[in-house]
LONU-426278 format. One record per residue (C-alpha): residue in one letter; x, z, y. Coordinates in steps of 0.1 Angstrom, whole numbers, plus 5000, padded with zeros to 4 digits. Each point is the difference from the previous one (the first is absolute). Layout:
aXZY;...
***
This chain:
m273536093376;g498650345009;n503150214992;i498250254977;c501049904965;r503049774992;s502050045033;p500150385002;t500750024963;a503049775004;e501150185031;e500250344983;v501449874967;l502849825018;r500750305022;v500350234969;h502249764981;a502349935030;r500350385006;q500950064964;a502749735002;g501450175031;l499049725024;t498850055035;v497449735006;e497050005023;f496749904983;d496649955015;s496949824989;a497349815019;g497049784994;t499249665014;e496550125007;n498850295022;y497050134980;h501750314986;v502250105030;g500650375000;d498650054965;p501950174972;p500849794969;d497249944975;p499450324980;r500649814967;s503449895013;v500850355010;r498950144966;h501949754979;a503150035021;r499950384999;a499949984962;r503449835001;g501550235026;y499449805032;d498250165030;l497949765021;t498050265018;s502049995033;l499649635004;r497449835023;a499049645002;r501149795029;q500049645009;v503249785003;r501350005036;a502049735017;d503050245003;d500150044962;f501549654997;h502950115022;a500350364986;f500349934963;d502649794982;l497749934971;i496249974999;l498449984966;a496549864996;a497850104970;d498649654995;p500149645013;l497050055022;n501750295019;l503349815001;r498349705017;e498450235025;l503450175007;r501649665004;r497349905025;r500750315021;c503850024996;p502449845025;a501649704983;e503550155003;h498950294977;h498349804973;g503050074977;r499050365000;l496749934983;r499750004962;l497550084972;f500550354986;l500249864964;e502149705011;d497949734983;a496750164991;p497250195018;l499850384996;p496450044987;d497650185023;p498450294980;y497450085027;y497049864981;g501550084966;e500250294976;s502550274992;d502249754980;d500349785030;f501650285021;e502350084971;e501149634998;v500850005037;l502150314996;d501849844970;l500849695020;v501050195031;e502350234981;k501749724982;r500549805033;a501150325018;r502750064974;s501249645004;l500150015038;v501750345002;a502649894975;a500749695021;w500250205032;a502350264984;r502649734989;p503150005022;t500349695021;e503249814998;
***
């Protein structure tokens, strides 16, 4: 929603995994709400990500823009609430680009949680990043 916990974590984890696989992919993250625009990621997200070798410090929150629906081939929402909001804003011809990050489950929001919640998000994001990058790296027939 605010682009300070789950989204920047997913952005950087995906970026690192794609780079390690030799893929050139553009990643960005954005929130459906505007209440953190310009802010860095939550310090807890930064700290937990850093412990695993990810650097979120250069990222800044932004809100989804209309041109995002044209610019990106795939837009992954953290949870069904954000997916609904993206569908509401997205031109109908681009609805096929919208999906849940975890496919069939919400990515839990650690914002009001404890340290373990941030670790769980990282676990889930890393697992999904490995899966996505492996699929993108497969040669197409």
